[in-house]
C-alpha positions as CSV (number, residue, x, y, z in Angstrom):
1,M,33.3,6.6,0.7
2,K,32.3,3.2,0.0
3,H,30.1,2.3,-2.9
4,S,27.5,0.7,-0.6
5,Q,27.9,3.7,1.6
6,L,27.4,6.2,-1.2
7,R,24.1,4.1,-2.2
8,A,22.7,4.1,1.3
9,L,23.5,7.9,1.5
10,T,21.6,8.8,-1.9
11,H,18.8,6.7,-0.9
12,L,18.2,8.5,2.3
13,I,18.5,12.1,0.5
14,V,16.1,10.6,-2.0
15,G,14.0,9.3,0.7
16,V,13.8,12.3,2.8
17,T,12.6,14.5,-0.4
18,L,10.0,12.1,-1.3
19,V,8.7,12.3,2.3
20,F,8.7,15.9,2.3
21,V,6.9,16.2,-0.8
22,F,4.5,13.4,0.1
23,L,3.5,15.3,3.2
24,C,2.9,18.4,1.4
25,G,0.9,16.7,-1.3
26,C,-1.1,14.9,1.3
27,S,-1.9,18.0,3.1
28,K,-3.9,19.1,0.2
29,D,-5.4,15.5,-0.2
30,L,-7.0,15.8,3.2
31,F,-9.5,18.2,1.9
32,Y,-9.9,16.6,-1.7
33,I,-13.4,15.4,-2.4
34,P,-13.0,12.7,-5.1
35,G,-14.9,12.5,-8.3
36,S,-16.0,9.2,-9.8
37,I,-13.2,6.7,-10.7
38,E,-13.6,7.3,-14.4
39,E,-13.0,11.1,-13.4
40,E,-10.0,10.5,-11.4
41,M,-8.5,8.5,-14.2
42,Q,-9.2,11.1,-17.0
43,K,-7.7,13.8,-14.6
44,A,-4.5,11.3,-14.4
45,V,-4.4,10.7,-18.1
46,D,-4.6,14.3,-18.8
47,G,-1.8,15.0,-16.8
48,K,1.2,12.9,-16.3
49,F,-0.2,9.3,-17.5
50,D,-0.3,7.9,-21.0
51,G,-2.6,5.2,-20.3
52,M,-4.5,3.7,-17.5
53,I,-6.0,0.5,-16.2
54,V,-8.1,0.0,-13.2
55,Y,-9.6,-3.2,-12.0
56,V,-11.7,-3.5,-8.9
57,N,-12.9,-6.8,-7.2
58,Q,-15.1,-5.7,-4.4
59,S,-17.4,-8.1,-2.5
60,G,-17.3,-10.3,-5.3
61,K,-18.5,-7.8,-8.0
62,S,-15.5,-7.0,-10.4
63,S,-15.5,-3.7,-12.4
64,F,-13.0,-2.7,-15.0
65,Y,-11.8,1.1,-15.8
66,S,-9.6,2.5,-18.5
67,A,-8.2,5.9,-19.9
68,G,-5.8,7.3,-22.0
69,F,-3.9,5.1,-24.3
70,N,-2.7,2.1,-25.3
71,N,-0.4,3.1,-27.7
72,R,0.0,6.9,-27.9
73,E,1.6,7.3,-31.7
74,E,-1.7,5.2,-33.3
75,Q,-3.9,6.9,-30.7
76,T,-5.0,3.2,-29.6
77,P,-7.1,3.6,-26.7
78,A,-6.4,1.6,-23.4
79,D,-8.6,-1.4,-22.6
80,P,-9.0,-2.6,-19.4
81,H,-8.3,-6.0,-20.6
82,D,-5.1,-5.4,-22.1
83,L,-2.0,-7.5,-21.0
84,F,0.3,-5.6,-19.0
85,K,4.1,-6.2,-17.9
86,I,3.6,-6.1,-14.1
87,G,7.1,-6.1,-12.9
88,S,7.8,-6.9,-9.3
89,I,4.0,-8.1,-8.5
90,S,5.9,-11.3,-10.1
91,K,7.5,-11.5,-6.8
92,L,4.0,-12.6,-5.2
93,Y,3.9,-15.8,-7.5
94,I,7.6,-16.8,-6.7
95,A,6.8,-16.3,-3.0
96,A,3.6,-18.6,-3.7
97,A,5.7,-21.1,-5.4
98,C,8.5,-21.2,-3.0
99,T,5.8,-21.9,-0.3
100,K,4.4,-24.8,-2.2
101,L,7.8,-26.5,-2.3
102,I,8.6,-25.7,1.0
103,A,5.2,-27.3,2.3
104,S,5.8,-30.5,0.4
105,G,9.4,-30.7,1.8
106,A,11.4,-30.0,-1.4
107,L,12.9,-27.0,0.5
108,D,13.3,-25.8,3.9
109,L,12.9,-22.0,4.9
110,E,16.2,-22.6,7.2
111,Q,18.3,-23.9,4.4
112,K,21.6,-21.9,3.9
113,L,22.3,-20.1,0.6
114,V,25.6,-21.8,0.2
115,D,23.7,-25.3,0.5
116,L,21.3,-24.3,-2.2
117,I,23.6,-22.6,-4.7
118,P,27.4,-23.8,-3.4
119,E,29.2,-21.8,-6.2
120,V,28.2,-18.4,-4.2
121,V,30.0,-19.2,-1.2
122,T,33.3,-17.1,-1.8
123,H,31.5,-14.3,-3.5
124,I,28.4,-13.3,-1.7
125,E,29.0,-12.3,2.0
126,Y,27.8,-14.6,4.8
127,A,26.3,-17.0,2.4
128,E,26.6,-19.7,5.1
129,Q,24.5,-17.6,7.1
130,I,21.6,-16.6,4.7
131,T,18.8,-18.7,4.8
132,L,15.6,-19.3,2.4
133,R,13.3,-17.6,4.6
134,M,15.8,-14.5,5.0
135,M,15.9,-14.3,0.8
136,I,12.0,-14.4,0.5
137,S,11.2,-11.8,3.3
138,H,14.3,-9.2,2.0
139,R,15.9,-9.8,4.8
140,S,19.3,-11.5,3.8
141,G,21.5,-8.3,3.2
142,I,22.6,-9.1,-0.3
143,P,23.2,-6.3,-2.1
144,E,21.0,-5.0,-5.2
145,F,22.1,-5.7,-8.7
146,I,20.2,-3.2,-10.3
147,Y,22.4,-0.4,-9.1
148,E,25.7,-1.8,-10.6
149,P,27.3,-0.3,-13.4
150,G,27.2,-3.2,-15.4
151,F,23.2,-3.9,-15.6
152,N,21.5,-4.4,-18.7
153,G,17.9,-4.1,-18.2
154,G,17.3,-6.1,-21.1
155,T,19.4,-8.8,-21.3
156,T,18.8,-12.5,-21.5
157,E,21.3,-13.6,-19.5
158,S,21.5,-16.3,-17.1
159,Y,20.4,-15.6,-13.6
160,L,23.9,-16.2,-12.0
161,T,25.5,-14.0,-14.9
162,T,23.3,-11.3,-13.4
163,A,23.7,-12.1,-9.9
164,E,27.7,-11.8,-10.6
165,L,27.2,-8.1,-10.5
166,I,27.3,-7.9,-6.6
167,Y,30.0,-10.9,-6.1
168,D,32.3,-10.0,-3.9
169,K,30.4,-6.9,-2.7
170,A,30.2,-6.1,0.8
171,A,26.7,-6.9,2.2
172,D,24.4,-4.3,2.9
173,F,24.0,-5.8,6.6
174,K,24.6,-8.8,8.3
175,P,21.9,-11.4,7.7
176,N,18.2,-10.9,9.5
177,K,19.5,-7.6,11.0
178,K,16.7,-5.5,9.2
179,Y,14.5,-5.3,6.1
180,A,16.0,-4.1,2.8
181,Y,14.2,-4.8,-0.7
182,S,16.8,-6.3,-3.2
183,N,15.7,-7.8,-6.3
184,T,18.9,-10.0,-6.1
185,N,16.9,-12.0,-3.6
186,Y,14.5,-13.2,-6.0
187,L,17.2,-13.6,-8.7
188,L,18.5,-16.3,-6.6
189,L,15.3,-17.8,-5.6
190,G,14.8,-18.2,-9.5
191,E,18.0,-20.4,-9.6
192,I,17.1,-22.1,-6.5
193,L,13.6,-23.1,-7.9
194,D,14.9,-24.0,-11.0
195,R,17.5,-26.2,-9.4
196,T,15.2,-28.0,-7.0
197,L,12.5,-28.7,-9.6
198,G,15.1,-29.8,-12.0
199,Y,13.1,-27.6,-14.8
200,S,11.9,-24.2,-14.9
201,H,9.9,-22.4,-12.3
202,H,8.3,-20.7,-14.9
203,E,6.3,-24.1,-15.6
204,F,5.8,-24.9,-12.3
205,I,3.9,-21.5,-11.4
206,R,1.8,-22.2,-14.5
207,N,1.0,-25.9,-13.6
208,E,0.5,-25.2,-9.6
209,I,-0.8,-21.6,-9.8
210,L,-2.0,-20.4,-12.9
211,I,-4.1,-23.4,-14.3
212,P,-5.7,-24.1,-11.0
213,L,-6.9,-20.4,-10.7
214,D,-8.0,-20.5,-14.6
215,L,-5.4,-17.5,-14.9
216,D,-5.5,-17.8,-18.7
217,E,-4.2,-14.3,-19.4
218,T,-1.1,-14.4,-17.1
219,Y,2.1,-15.3,-18.6
220,S,6.0,-15.8,-17.3
221,L,7.4,-14.1,-19.9
222,Y,7.1,-11.5,-22.9
223,S,8.0,-14.3,-25.5
224,E,5.4,-16.2,-24.5
225,V,2.4,-13.8,-25.5
226,D,1.4,-12.0,-28.9
227,S,2.9,-8.3,-28.4
228,N,0.1,-6.9,-30.3
229,Q,-2.2,-7.5,-27.1
230,V,0.5,-5.9,-24.6
231,M,-0.1,-2.4,-23.7
232,S,2.6,0.0,-24.9
233,G,5.1,1.5,-22.2
234,Y,6.3,5.1,-22.3
235,L,9.4,6.4,-20.2
236,K,9.4,10.0,-19.6
237,G,12.1,11.6,-21.7
238,W,12.0,8.8,-24.3
239,E,9.5,9.2,-27.2
240,P,9.2,5.7,-28.5
241,D,7.3,3.1,-27.0
242,I,9.4,0.7,-25.3
243,K,7.2,-2.4,-25.1
244,S,9.6,-4.6,-27.0
245,W,12.2,-4.2,-24.1
246,D,12.5,-7.7,-22.8
247,H,12.5,-8.3,-19.0
248,T,13.3,-11.9,-18.2
249,R,14.8,-12.1,-14.6
250,P,12.8,-13.8,-11.6
251,G,10.8,-11.6,-9.9
252,G,9.9,-9.0,-12.3
253,S,9.4,-10.7,-15.8
254,M,5.6,-11.7,-15.9
255,I,2.6,-10.2,-18.0
256,A,-0.9,-10.4,-17.1
257,T,-4.3,-8.6,-17.4
258,A,-5.6,-6.5,-14.4
259,E,-8.4,-9.0,-14.0
260,D,-6.0,-11.8,-13.7
261,V,-3.5,-9.9,-11.1
262,G,-6.7,-9.5,-9.0
263,T,-7.9,-13.0,-9.1
264,F,-4.5,-14.1,-8.1
265,L,-4.6,-11.8,-5.1
266,R,-7.9,-12.7,-3.9
267,A,-6.9,-16.4,-4.1
268,L,-3.9,-15.8,-2.2
269,I,-5.6,-14.1,0.8
270,D,-8.8,-16.1,0.8
271,G,-7.3,-19.7,1.0
272,S,-8.0,-20.8,-2.7
273,L,-4.5,-21.1,-3.4
274,F,-3.4,-22.8,-0.5
275,S,-3.6,-25.4,2.1
276,D,-3.8,-24.2,5.8
277,E,-0.1,-25.3,6.3
278,E,0.9,-23.3,3.1
279,Q,-1.1,-20.2,4.1
280,A,0.6,-20.3,7.2
281,I,4.1,-20.6,5.6
282,Y,3.6,-17.8,3.5
283,S,2.0,-15.5,6.2
284,S,5.1,-15.9,7.8
285,V,7.6,-14.9,5.1
286,Y,5.8,-12.5,2.5
287,E,3.2,-9.7,1.7
288,Y,0.0,-9.8,0.1
289,E,0.4,-6.6,-1.8
290,H,2.9,-5.4,-4.1
291,T,4.2,-2.7,-6.5
292,G,5.8,-3.1,-9.6
293,W,8.1,-0.9,-11.9
294,L,9.9,-1.6,-15.1
295,P,10.7,1.1,-17.7
296,G,7.4,2.2,-19.4
297,Y,5.1,0.3,-16.6
298,T,4.2,1.0,-13.1
299,S,1.8,-1.0,-11.2
300,I,-0.1,-1.5,-7.7
301,A,-1.9,-4.5,-6.4
302,R,-3.5,-4.2,-3.0
303,Y,-6.3,-5.7,-0.7
304,H,-8.2,-3.4,1.7
305,S,-9.7,-5.8,4.4
306,D,-12.1,-2.8,5.8
307,I,-14.0,-2.5,2.3
308,D,-13.0,-6.2,1.3
309,T,-11.6,-4.8,-1.9
310,I,-8.9,-5.7,-4.4
311,V,-7.9,-2.8,-6.5
312,I,-5.4,-3.3,-9.4
313,Q,-4.0,0.0,-11.1
314,F,-2.0,-0.2,-14.2
315,V,-0.1,2.8,-15.6
316,N,2.0,2.4,-18.9
317,T,4.4,5.7,-17.7
318,S,7.2,5.6,-15.7
319,D,10.0,8.1,-14.4
320,K,12.1,8.7,-11.7
321,E,11.4,8.1,-7.8
322,W,9.1,11.1,-7.4
323,F,6.8,9.6,-10.0
324,W,5.3,7.2,-7.2
325,L,4.3,10.1,-5.4
326,E,1.4,10.7,-8.6
327,L,0.9,7.2,-8.7
328,E,0.1,6.7,-5.0
329,R,-1.9,9.9,-5.0
330,V,-4.1,9.0,-8.1
331,Y,-4.6,5.5,-6.1
332,S,-5.8,7.0,-3.0
333,R,-8.1,9.1,-4.9
334,I,-9.4,6.1,-6.5
335,L,-9.7,4.4,-3.2
336,K,-11.4,7.0,-1.8
337,S,-14.1,7.2,-4.6
338,L,-14.7,3.7,-3.8
339,E,-15.1,4.3,-0.2
340,K,-17.5,7.3,-0.7
341,G,-19.7,4.9,-2.9
342,L,-20.3,2.6,-0.1
């Protein structure tokens, strides 16, 4: 069996198992009457979470909540304004940066990967067919680098050095034939942005997104912040705090407060960030919500239009795939608590 086939089979088995467990859990939640947000968070940290932050922006009013520990060794309580490693929520900012460059004419959605990064032509299958649009939308078929044996989660190597992990691998599918989330898409987008700009895309995001929105507590890299202000992170089965594990790759490197993420998400949706042209471009290529996972850090950022509410959930604990069921269950109960209070 080929490596790609084995990986697909593994994902299928895990997916079916998660769906079964999720449906069993959901049947119980159908009859569950949620308590207050504070009560639901306390139940979560009394159970499987080390610490937790929730930010709610509802019809212009912001509310802040925290429970459990920022640092469990020192018994430091979580603070709703702590900085947090937001993982793949970072992809929303990269997609927004791509949108601005596309609208300005510096990039084009139909440009091919081979034209944007010529040296990958003999190493990434279908590089001459994969477009910028497909990479932003996770429809390229480019394999996922994090599953490769040589992947090192904490390295500061160049983007293309990491991309080499999937060089000469068969594509997961032909370009634009289906959707499959792949961090490699955003790794390559980081390289494309840097080449197009002639400088780091982190600087572009800061100048064109963070500063205009007054997001003073959002950073591109762990090296930019005072580590004492960052919430500790804990991986199940691994006792020490892993806050110092650095993550520099595009699409997973950013650090922010829950309030800043909520402010960004609101601006992304309500037109504060984009011109009409930019909004149309973004809407055609990417989503308006995201989750994040890094060792020690799990996050959810969503907008609920029916109640005009942004909810950001940070948990400084991570585990294997099944752990997401509990994260989603707690998020669902918090949302029900909000709906009950209307």
